[in-house]
C-alpha positions in Angstrom: 14.3 -3.1 -25.3 18.0 -2.8 -24.5 17.3 0.1 -21.7 14.6 -1.9 -20.3 17.1 -4.5 -20.0 20.1 -3.0 -18.3 17.1 -2.3 -15.6 15.9 -5.8 -15.3 19.6 -6.9 -15.0 20.8 -4.2 -12.3 17.8 -5.3 -10.0 18.9 -8.9 -10.4 22.1 -7.7 -9.6 21.1 -5.6 -6.8 19.5 -9.1 -4.8 22.7 -11.1 -5.4 24.5 -10.2 -2.3 21.3 -11.3 -0.6 20.6 -14.4 -2.4 24.6 -15.7 -2.2 24.1 -14.9 2.0 20.4 -16.8 2.3 22.2 -20.0 0.1 25.8 -19.8 1.7 24.4 -19.0 5.3 26.7 -16.3 6.0 26.6 -13.8 8.1 27.3 -9.8 8.2 25.9 -8.4 11.4 22.3 -7.2 11.9 23.0 -3.9 9.9 24.3 -5.4 7.1 21.9 -8.1 6.4 19.0 -5.2 6.9 20.9 -3.4 4.2 21.3 -6.5 1.8 17.8 -7.9 2.2 16.3 -4.6 2.3 17.6 -3.5 -1.4 17.0 -7.1 -2.5 13.2 -6.9 -1.3 13.2 -3.1 -3.0 14.5 -5.1 -6.6 11.9 -7.6 -6.5 9.2 -5.0 -6.1 10.6 -3.2 -9.1 10.5 -6.6 -11.0 7.0 -7.5 -10.1 5.6 -4.1 -11.5 7.5 -4.1 -14.4 5.7 -7.4 -15.5 2.0 -6.3 -14.1 2.7 -2.8 -16.1 3.5 -4.9 -20.0 0.0 -6.5 -19.1 -1.2 -3.4 -19.2 -2.0 -4.1 -22.8 -3.9 -7.4 -22.7 -5.6 -7.1 -19.6 -8.3 -4.3 -18.5 -7.6 -1.0 -17.3 -9.2 -0.7 -14.3 -8.0 -5.0 -13.5 -4.4 -4.3 -14.1 -4.1 -1.0 -11.7 -5.8 -3.3 -8.9 -2.9 -5.8 -10.0 -0.1 -3.4 -10.6 -1.0 -2.1 -7.0 -1.5 -5.9 -5.5 1.8 -7.3 -6.9 4.3 -3.8 -6.3 3.3 -4.8 -2.3 3.9 -8.2 -2.2 7.7 -7.6 -0.2 5.4 -5.9 2.1 2.8 -9.1 2.9 6.2 -11.2 3.0 7.1 -9.1 5.3 4.5 -8.8 8.3 2.7 -12.3 7.3 5.9 -13.4 8.6 5.9 -11.5 11.6 1.9 -12.6 12.1 3.0 -16.7 11.4 5.8 -16.1 14.2 3.4 -14.7 16.6 1.5 -17.6 16.1 4.3 -20.0 16.6 5.7 -18.1 19.5 1.9 -17.4 21.3 -0.1 -14.5 22.5 2.2 -12.7 24.5 5.2 -12.5 22.1 6.7 -9.4 20.9 6.1 -10.5 17.5 2.3 -9.7 17.7 3.4 -5.9 17.8 5.8 -6.1 15.1 2.9 -7.7 12.9 0.6 -4.6 13.7 3.4 -2.1 13.7 4.1 -2.9 10.2 0.9 -3.4 8.9 -0.4 0.1 10.4 3.1 2.0 9.4 2.8 0.5 5.9 -0.8 1.9 5.4 0.2 5.6 6.8 3.4 5.8 5.3 1.7 5.5 1.7 -1.7 7.9 2.5 0.6 10.0 4.4 3.6 10.5 1.9 3.0 8.6 -1.1 -0.2 10.4 -2.2 1.5 14.1 -1.2 4.5 13.0 -3.2 2.1 12.2 -6.6 0.7 15.6 -6.4 4.0 17.8 -5.7 5.5 15.8 -9.0 2.2 16.6 -10.9 2.9 20.4 -10.2 6.6 20.5 -10.1 6.2 18.7 -13.9 3.7 21.5 -14.5 0.5 19.7 -14.4 -1.1 22.2 -12.0 -2.3 22.1 -8.4 -4.5 19.3 -8.3 -4.5 15.2 -9.6 -8.5 15.1 -10.7 -9.7 11.4 -11.0 -12.2 10.3 -13.8 -15.9 8.7 -12.6 -14.3 5.1 -12.8 -12.0 5.8 -10.1 -15.2 6.1 -7.8 -14.8 2.3 -7.7 -11.5 2.6 -5.8 -12.6 5.5 -3.8 -16.1 3.5 -3.0 -14.8 0.4 -1.8 -11.5 2.6 0.1 -14.8 4.1 2.1 -16.2 0.7 3.2 -12.9 -0.7 4.5 -12.2 2.0 6.4 -15.5 1.8 7.9 -15.2 -2.0 8.9 -11.8 -1.2 10.2 -13.7 0.8 12.9 -15.0 -2.2 13.6 -12.2 -4.1 14.4 -10.8 -1.6 16.8 -14.2 -1.6 19.1 -13.4 -5.9 19.0 -9.5 -5.3 19.8 -8.8 -8.0 17.7 -8.3 -9.6 14.4 -9.9 -13.2 13.7 -10.4 -15.0 10.7 -14.4 -14.0 10.5 -12.8 -10.6 9.9 -10.7 -12.1 7.0 -13.1 -13.7 5.2 -15.4 -10.4 5.0 -12.2 -8.2 3.6 -11.2 -10.7 1.2 -14.8 -10.9 0.2 -14.8 -7.1 -0.1 -11.2 -7.3 -2.2 -13.0 -10.1 -4.5 -15.6 -7.6 -4.9 -13.8 -4.6 -5.8 -11.8 -6.3 -8.4 -15.1 -7.9 -10.2 -15.9 -4.2 -10.1 -13.0 -2.6 -11.6 -12.6 -5.7 -14.2 -14.7 -3.7 -16.5 -12.3 -1.0 -17.4 -10.8 -0.9 -21.1 -7.0 -1.2 -21.2 -4.4 1.0 -22.0 -4.4 3.0 -25.3 -1.6 2.6 -27.7 0.1 6.1 -27.6 0.8 5.1 -23.7 3.6 4.3 -22.6 3.8 3.7 -18.6 7.3 3.0 -18.1 10.1 0.8 -18.9 8.3 -2.1 -19.5 6.9 -0.8 -21.8 9.5 -1.8 -24.4 8.1 -5.1 -24.4 5.0 -3.9 -26.4 7.4 -4.4 -29.2 7.5 -8.0 -28.9 5.3 -10.8 -30.1 2.7 -11.4 -27.5 3.8 -15.2 -26.6 7.6 -13.2 -26.2 5.7 -11.3 -23.7 4.1 -13.4 -21.9 7.2 -14.9 -21.3 8.8 -12.5 -20.2 5.9 -11.1 -17.7 6.2 -14.8 -16.2 9.9 -14.9 -16.4 9.8 -11.5 -14.2 7.0 -12.3 -11.6 9.1 -15.8 -10.9 12.3 -14.3 -10.4 11.1 -11.9 -7.9 8.9 -14.3 -6.5 12.0 -16.1 -5.6 14.0 -13.3 -4.3 11.1 -12.3 -1.9 11.0 -16.0 -0.5 14.8 -15.5 0.2 14.9 -12.3 1.8 11.5 -11.7 3.5 12.4 -13.9 6.6 15.7 -12.5 7.5 15.1 -9.0 6.4 12.1 -9.4 9.1 14.8 -11.0 11.6 17.9 -8.4 10.9 15.3 -5.2 11.6 14.5 -6.8 15.3 18.3 -7.6 15.7 19.5 -4.1 14.4 16.8 -2.3 16.8 18.5 -4.2 19.4 21.5 -3.6 18.4 21.7 0.4 17.8 19.4 1.0 20.9 16.6 2.0 18.9 12.7 1.5 19.8 12.4 -2.0 17.5 8.3 -1.3 17.2 9.3 2.2 15.6 12.2 0.8 13.7 9.7 -1.9 12.4 6.6 0.3 11.7 8.2 3.1 9.6 12.0 1.7 8.1 10.5 -1.8 7.1 8.0 -0.1 5.3 9.7 2.3 3.2 11.5 -0.9 2.0 8.9 -2.7 0.7 6.3 0.5 0.1 9.0 2.2 -2.4 8.3 0.3 -5.5 4.8 0.7 -5.8 5.5 4.8 -4.6 8.2 4.6 -7.7 6.1 3.1 -10.6 3.1 5.6 -9.4 5.5 8.8 -9.7 6.2 7.0 -13.1 3.0 7.3 -14.1 2.9 11.3 -13.1 6.0 11.8 -15.3 4.3 10.0 -17.9 1.2 12.8 -17.6 -0.9 9.8 -15.9 -1.5 11.6 -12.8 -4.5 10.0 -12.4 -3.5 6.4 -12.8 -0.9 7.0 -10.7 -3.0 7.8 -7.8 -5.4 5.5 -8.8 -2.8 3.1 -8.2 -1.7 4.6 -4.7 -5.6 4.5 -3.8 -5.6 0.1 -4.9 -2.5 0.0 -3.2 -4.3 1.0 0.1 -7.3 -0.8 -0.7 -5.8 -4.3 -1.3 -3.3 -3.6 2.4 -6.5 -2.2 4.2 -8.2 -5.5 3.4 -5.9 -8.5 2.4 -2.9 -7.8 4.3 -5.1 -6.8 7.5 -7.4 -9.8 6.4 -4.9 -12.0 6.1 -2.8 -12.0 9.5 -5.1 -13.9 11.5 -4.6 -16.5 9.1 -1.0 -16.7 9.3 -0.9 -16.6 12.8 -3.5 -19.3 12.9 -0.9 -21.4 10.5 2.1 -20.7 12.8 0.0 -21.5 15.9 -1.5 -24.7 14.5 -4.6 -23.6 15.0 -7.5 -21.2 14.7 -5.8 -17.6 16.6 -7.3 -14.1 16.4 -4.2 -11.7 16.0 -4.9 -9.3 19.4 -4.9 -5.6 19.5 -3.6 -4.2 23.2 -3.7 -0.9 23.8 -0.9 0.9 22.1 -1.9 -1.6 19.0 -5.6 -1.3 19.4 -4.8 3.2 19.0 -2.0 2.5 16.3 -5.3 0.5 13.9 -7.5 3.9 15.9 -5.3 6.3 14.4 -4.7 4.5 10.8 -8.6 4.0 10.3 -9.0 7.7 10.7 -6.3 8.8 8.7 -7.9 6.6 6.1 -11.3 8.2 6.5 -9.5 11.8 6.3 -7.9 11.1 3.0 -11.1 9.8 1.7 -12.7 12.9 3.1 -10.3 14.8 1.0 -11.0 12.7 -2.3 -14.9 13.1 -2.5 -14.2 15.8 -5.5 -12.5 12.9 -7.2 -9.0 15.5 -6.9 -6.2 15.9 -4.8 -4.9 18.9 -4.9 -2.0 20.7 -3.2 -3.7 22.0 -0.5 -5.1 18.3 1.0 -1.2 17.0 0.1 0.1 19.5 2.7 -2.6 18.6 5.2 -2.4 14.7 5.2 2.1 15.2 4.7 1.9 17.7 7.7 -0.4 15.7 9.8 1.3 12.6 9.2 4.6 14.7 9.9 3.0 15.0 13.5 2.2 12.1 14.2 5.7 10.4 13.3 7.8 13.0 15.5 5.7 12.7 18.4 5.8 8.3 18.4 9.6 9.3 18.3 9.6 11.9 21.0 7.9 9.8 23.1 8.8 6.6 22.3 9.6 5.5 25.7 6.8 6.7 27.3 3.9 4.2 26.3 1.1 6.3 28.9 1.8 9.3 26.8 2.0 7.9 23.1 -1.6 6.1 23.7 -3.1 9.4 25.0 -1.2 11.2 21.6 -2.1 8.8 19.0 -5.8 8.4 20.5 -5.9 12.7 20.8 -4.2 12.7 16.7 -7.3 10.2 15.9 -9.8 12.1 16.6 -8.3 15.5 15.4 -8.3 13.4 11.9 -11.7 12.4 12.2 -13.1 15.7 13.4 -11.9 17.1 9.9 -13.3 14.4 8.1 -16.3 14.7 9.4 -16.5 18.4 8.5 -15.4 17.4 5.0 -17.9 14.5 4.3 -20.6 17.0 5.8 -19.8 19.6 3.4 -19.3 17.1 0.6 -22.1 14.6 1.7 -24.3 15.0 -1.9 -21.3 14.6 -3.9 -20.1 11.4 -1.7 -24.1 10.1 -2.3 -23.1 10.4 -5.9 -19.3 8.9 -5.8 -21.1 6.1 -4.0 -23.3 5.4 -6.7 -21.3 5.7 -9.2 -18.7 3.2 -7.9 -20.8 0.5 -6.7 -24.0 0.8 -8.6 -23.1 2.2 -12.1 -22.4 -0.8 -14.9 -20.4 1.4 -17.3 -17.6 3.1 -16.3 -15.6 6.1 -17.9 -12.1 6.0 -19.0 -9.3 6.2 -16.0 -7.7 9.4 -16.2 -10.1 10.8 -18.3 -10.9 14.5 -17.2 -13.6 15.0 -15.3 -17.1 16.2 -16.0 -18.9 18.7 -15.1 -21.7 16.6 -14.8 -19.2 14.0 -12.9 -20.6 14.9 -9.4 -24.1 15.9 -8.4 -23.8 19.9 -7.6 -20.2 20.7 -9.2 -21.6 22.4 -11.9 
């Protein structure tokens, strides 16, 4: 408990400079503000994740995995929705429209391209084997992510994200939460991380701690999201860097770090399936709620119903993000992610980031490159879907139709997927 309190105190202290800057209205320059507010958002993410993690004994396993995934990306929501809100206030031609799309696509691709492979690497380095194996219950996450990824191509064809998309994606997320709520709770011998110390307290005190962590984290995020988002823009201009790429890749590094760190802690604790399941769930809520809420935030900023437009560059960014998601899902059809798959994900991710920086000042070449990479992802995904067609049908049946789910993290039995015997 003492160690946990020290960690909480350290996280709060890390946010103090940002809170002081905000309360006093002081300015320390774009770079200093980016660092201060970025660290504050990072610390708030950890506070949120510890609060959700502590609830694992009291809430169904599947639901808490989804909750951990949701709360750890609240910093990402705060930054991206701020850009969308400002886009609505400034009008369709505002650069904030591009910033909102950049932050959303960057966060999604970073999570799959670096986060998923990192878990496999940590699992292998700790002697856990060359693959992270999921259980039959994880078919729920994979199935709903597949549906969300396929719907993303509808958005690509429309070249905008509307309030109707918000309704569809929010309903999809609601259906996902309904499906996972029946999974069992955590075992008594499982210690997921620092917040496990709260389990020694009376139940009422546990809930008090969880509520306090959540409240403090939300205050930090609300105070830091706006200045962090603006400082990112001004830092790019000051350093002469491409603002779009800075917002697409640097901002998500800060906002996604807590989610990935908590997933790594699951792996270190011998619960690799829970860690990967949490990141898949993280991807679901980003690919549904985050995407869907962008036109909602934009409409609030505009004071009228508005859609988030996707120009040629943004449409290709979204297309590439959807294609990467589909390829990653194709790798999970056997309910496992191995070293080879991890290398493929991180390798292709490195290529797209490298080419984006190389052609950062050539819009036409960038769009052409993004399109080419997207079709490479789709071609590889098509091959895997054809090879594993029967497994995909069984996985969808398990994820969408079966009433009782196996325990998350349980070993995959030979009969989990038909034809795997």
